[in-house]
C-alpha positions in Angstrom: -0.2 -0.2 0.1 1.4 3.4 -0.9 1.5 6.1 1.6 -0.6 9.0 -0.5 -2.4 8.3 -3.8 -2.6 11.4 -6.0 -5.5 11.8 -8.2 -5.0 14.3 -11.4 -7.8 14.9 -13.5 -6.8 15.9 -16.9 -8.6 17.2 -19.6 -7.1 19.1 -22.5 -4.0 21.0 -20.7 -1.2 20.0 -22.5 0.7 23.5 -22.0 0.6 22.8 -18.3 1.0 19.1 -17.7 4.8 18.1 -17.8 5.3 20.9 -15.3 2.4 19.5 -13.2 3.3 15.8 -13.5 7.4 16.6 -13.1 6.7 18.2 -9.8 4.6 14.7 -8.6 7.5 12.7 -10.2 9.9 14.2 -7.8 8.5 14.4 -4.7 10.7 13.7 -1.7 7.8 11.2 -0.8 8.3 8.8 -3.0 6.4 5.7 -2.1 3.1 7.7 -3.6 0.8 6.1 -6.7 -0.3 8.9 -9.4 -3.6 8.4 -10.6 -3.8 10.4 -14.1 -7.9 10.5 -15.1 -7.7 11.4 -18.6 -11.2 12.7 -19.3 -11.4 12.7 -22.8 -8.7 14.8 -23.7 -8.6 15.4 -27.3 -5.3 17.2 -27.5 -1.9 15.8 -26.6 -2.6 15.6 -23.0 -2.8 11.6 -23.2 0.5 11.3 -24.7 2.2 13.0 -22.2 0.7 11.1 -19.4 1.7 8.0 -21.1 5.4 9.2 -21.7 5.5 9.4 -17.9 3.7 6.0 -16.8 6.2 4.3 -19.6 9.1 5.9 -17.0 7.7 5.7 -13.8 5.6 2.8 -12.3 3.7 5.1 -10.0 2.2 6.7 -13.1 -1.3 5.2 -13.8 -3.6 6.1 -16.6 -7.8 5.8 -16.4 -9.2 6.7 -19.7 -12.7 7.7 -19.7 -15.3 9.7 -22.0 -15.6 13.2 -20.9 -17.6 13.4 -17.7 -16.5 16.2 -15.8 -13.7 16.8 -13.4 -15.8 15.5 -10.6 -16.6 11.9 -12.2 -13.1 11.9 -13.0 -11.8 12.4 -9.3 -14.5 9.9 -8.2 -13.5 7.6 -10.5 -9.7 8.2 -9.3 -10.6 7.5 -5.5 -12.3 4.4 -6.4 -9.0 3.1 -8.0 -6.7 4.8 -5.3 -4.8 2.0 -3.1 -3.1 4.9 -0.7 -3.4 5.5 3.1 -4.1 8.8 1.9 -5.5 10.8 -0.9 -4.4 14.1 -2.0 -5.5 16.4 -4.8 -4.1 18.0 -7.9 -5.6 20.5 -10.6 -3.3 19.6 -13.9 -2.7 23.2 -15.0 -1.2 23.5 -11.2 1.6 22.3 -9.8 3.3 21.2 -6.2 6.6 22.3 -4.3 8.6 18.9 -4.4 8.1 18.6 -0.1 4.3 19.2 -0.2 3.3 15.4 0.3 5.9 13.9 2.5 4.9 17.0 4.9 1.2 16.9 4.7 1.9 12.8 5.4 4.2 13.8 7.9 1.9 15.6 9.7 -1.4 13.5 9.0 0.0 10.3 10.9 1.7 12.1 14.1 -1.7 12.5 15.1 -3.6 10.3 13.1 -5.4 13.0 11.0 -8.4 12.7 9.2 -8.0 15.9 7.1 -4.7 18.0 7.0 -5.1 21.5 5.2 -2.2 24.0 4.1 -2.0 27.4 2.9 -1.2 27.8 -0.9 0.4 30.2 -3.7 -1.1 32.2 -6.1 0.5 32.5 -9.2 -2.0 35.4 -11.0 -0.6 35.1 -14.8 -3.3 38.2 -16.3 -2.4 40.6 -13.7 1.3 39.3 -13.1 1.7 38.5 -9.4 2.3 35.9 -7.2 0.9 36.1 -3.8 0.7 33.6 -0.5 -2.5 32.5 0.8 -2.9 32.1 4.8 -6.1 30.7 6.5 -8.0 33.7 7.6 -8.6 32.1 10.8 -6.9 31.6 13.6 -6.1 28.0 13.4 -4.3 26.2 15.9 -0.9 24.7 14.0 0.4 22.6 16.6 -2.4 20.4 17.9 -5.7 18.8 16.2 -9.2 20.2 16.1 -12.1 19.8 14.5 -15.6 22.2 13.0 -16.7 21.9 17.0 -13.9 23.8 18.1 -13.6 26.6 15.2 -17.3 26.3 14.2 -16.7 29.0 11.8 -14.2 27.0 9.9 -16.5 25.0 8.0 -17.2 27.1 4.8 -14.1 29.5 5.7 -11.4 30.9 2.9 -11.5 28.8 -0.8 -13.3 25.8 -0.1 -10.9 23.6 -2.9 -10.0 20.2 -2.2 -6.4 20.4 -3.7 -4.7 22.0 -0.6 -5.1 19.2 1.5 -4.9 15.5 1.9 -7.4 13.1 3.6 -7.4 9.6 5.3 -8.3 7.4 2.6 -10.9 5.3 4.9 -12.3 8.5 6.4 -13.5 9.3 3.0 -14.5 5.9 1.8 -16.1 5.1 4.7 -18.3 8.3 5.1 -19.1 8.2 1.2 -17.8 11.6 0.5 -17.9 12.1 -3.5 -17.7 15.2 -5.7 -21.0 15.9 -7.4 -20.9 16.8 -11.5 -21.2 20.5 -10.6 -18.6 22.4 -13.1 -16.5 24.8 -10.8 -18.6 24.4 -7.7 -17.7 20.2 -7.5 -14.9 20.9 -4.3 -17.6 22.8 -2.0 -19.8 20.0 -1.2 -16.7 17.5 -0.7 -14.6 20.1 1.3 -17.8 21.0 3.5 -18.7 17.3 4.2 -15.0 16.5 4.6 -14.3 19.3 7.4 -17.9 18.6 9.2 -17.1 15.0 9.4 -13.2 14.9 10.1 -12.8 14.0 14.1 -9.1 15.2 14.1 -7.8 18.0 11.7 -4.1 20.1 11.3 -3.5 22.9 9.2 -0.2 23.8 9.0 0.9 27.4 7.1 3.2 26.0 4.6 2.1 27.0 1.1 3.4 24.4 -1.2 0.2 24.3 -3.7 1.0 26.5 -6.3 -2.1 27.7 -7.9 -2.3 29.0 -11.4 -4.8 31.6 -12.7 -4.5 31.4 -16.6 -4.8 33.8 -19.2 -8.1 33.4 -20.8 -8.9 34.1 -24.5 -12.1 33.0 -24.8 -14.5 35.8 -26.4 -17.3 34.0 -25.0 -16.0 33.7 -21.0 -18.4 36.2 -19.9 -21.3 34.4 -21.2 -19.7 30.8 -19.7 -19.9 32.9 -16.3 -23.3 33.7 -16.5 -24.6 30.4 -17.5 -22.5 29.1 -14.2 -24.3 32.0 -12.2 -27.7 31.1 -13.2 -27.0 27.6 -12.3 -25.8 28.2 -8.7 -29.3 28.4 -6.9 -29.9 25.2 -8.1 -26.5 24.0 -7.1 -27.0 25.3 -3.4 -30.2 23.3 -3.2 -27.8 20.4 -4.1 -25.8 21.2 -1.3 -28.4 21.3 1.1 -29.9 17.7 0.3 -26.1 16.5 0.4 -25.8 17.8 3.7 -29.6 16.9 5.1 -28.7 13.2 3.5 -25.2 13.0 5.5 -27.6 14.3 8.9 -24.9 17.6 9.5 -27.1 20.3 7.8 -28.6 20.9 11.3 -26.1 21.6 13.2 -24.4 24.0 10.5 -27.4 25.7 8.6 -27.0 29.5 10.0 -23.5 29.2 8.6 -24.8 28.0 5.4 -27.3 30.6 5.1 -24.3 33.3 5.6 -22.1 31.8 3.1 -25.0 31.2 0.7 -25.7 34.9 0.7 -22.4 35.8 0.1 -21.5 33.3 -2.8 -24.4 34.0 -4.5 -24.2 38.2 -4.1 -20.4 37.5 -5.7 -21.7 35.5 -8.6 -24.5 37.3 -9.1 -22.2 40.1 -9.3 -21.8 40.0 -13.2 -25.3 39.9 -14.4 -27.1 42.3 -16.8 -29.3 44.3 -14.7 -32.7 42.3 -16.7 -30.8 39.3 -15.8 -30.5 40.0 -12.2 -34.0 40.4 -11.9 -35.0 37.1 -13.2 -32.2 35.9 -10.4 -33.8 37.7 -7.3 -37.1 36.1 -8.7 -35.3 32.5 -8.5 -33.8 33.1 -5.3 -37.4 33.8 -3.3 -39.3 30.8 -5.2 -36.5 28.1 -4.4 -34.2 29.1 -1.4 -37.3 31.2 0.7 -38.2 34.4 1.8 -35.2 34.5 4.9 -32.2 34.2 2.3 -33.9 36.4 -0.3 -34.6 39.1 2.4 -30.8 38.7 3.6 -29.6 38.7 -0.2 -31.5 42.2 -1.0 -30.6 43.6 2.3 -26.6 43.0 1.1 -27.5 44.0 -2.2 -28.5 47.8 -0.8 -25.6 48.5 1.7 -22.9 47.2 -0.8 -24.1 49.6 -3.3 -25.3 52.4 -0.8 -21.7 52.5 0.3 -20.1 52.0 -3.0 -22.2 55.0 -3.9 -20.7 56.8 -0.7 -16.6 56.1 -1.6 -15.6 53.0 -4.2 -12.1 52.9 -6.1 -12.4 50.6 -9.6 -11.1 49.6 -13.0 -13.2 50.1 -16.0 -12.8 49.5 -19.6 -14.2 52.2 -21.9 -14.0 52.6 -25.8 -11.4 49.8 -25.8 -9.1 52.0 -22.7 -8.4 51.4 -19.1 -9.2 54.2 -16.7 -9.6 54.1 -12.7 -12.7 55.5 -11.6 -13.3 57.1 -8.0 -17.1 57.3 -7.0 -17.7 59.6 -4.5 -21.3 60.2 -3.2 -22.7 59.7 -6.3 -20.2 61.5 -8.6 -17.5 59.8 -10.7 -14.0 60.9 -11.0 -12.3 59.1 -13.7 -8.8 59.4 -14.5 -6.6 57.3 -16.9 -5.3 53.9 -15.5 -1.6 53.6 -15.3 0.1 50.4 -14.0 2.8 51.0 -11.5 
């Protein structure tokens, strides 16, 4: 049995895949298996996977028709044989000591879950930033959500900067749902609630890449995702109810819902926003609807008093200062 199974869903990422795989191949923890789930790639990704598998028996390839990242990860979990499970997205990479650090920490206290800080590489804006956890989490001892109740919905709800005990995941039937860009949330929330021992370490080993996107339809794709976000909230609530854990965190759930929905809906046009509000009230109920509308009112009220933001007008970039409802527009200059 390998110490760690690392699951990598792969779909048309030939530009970044070599760097990702190389960072796994050279891990200081050598007793690992790397399960690469080729999700119906149509570019050169499979050839790259095969090259690594031929030279290193720790790389295992699963081929499937394109079903999405969530299903690919689920299939990887089913095939995993490691004591612990970790995840890597194929356009990211990790420090060479990451899985040794996570594994040793997990073994030290027999943890169900270990979480790290991480590093953002924002290519469109050309900056690198270390992201630490916003909460004051203990670093030298275990905790769980009952000790840090606001932990469940805190920070980015991603799976890739964490390590999970395999038996914990499989015995509690924690899995990914087929929900693009949101499948991590259900997995992360469920595991944070059900884990009896959690450790946090301030080691920004995971290198998260925000890519440049030249897709002219990216705004429309994001809008389509936003319009599905209310249904996603209902799926998450149903999943938590099914695991008998919703009632324990429903207040935090409502707070997170309002924030997440607000961040999602802000890209919609005005007529689309009205449709969104109506659907929100119908499907999520009046309590969340009224709190959501209050957040919108307060946000817009304070933004009108004073706000600063960047904008593009007539293909030129500007920095806009809004003071008491009046706009002051200046040419944007990057320092």
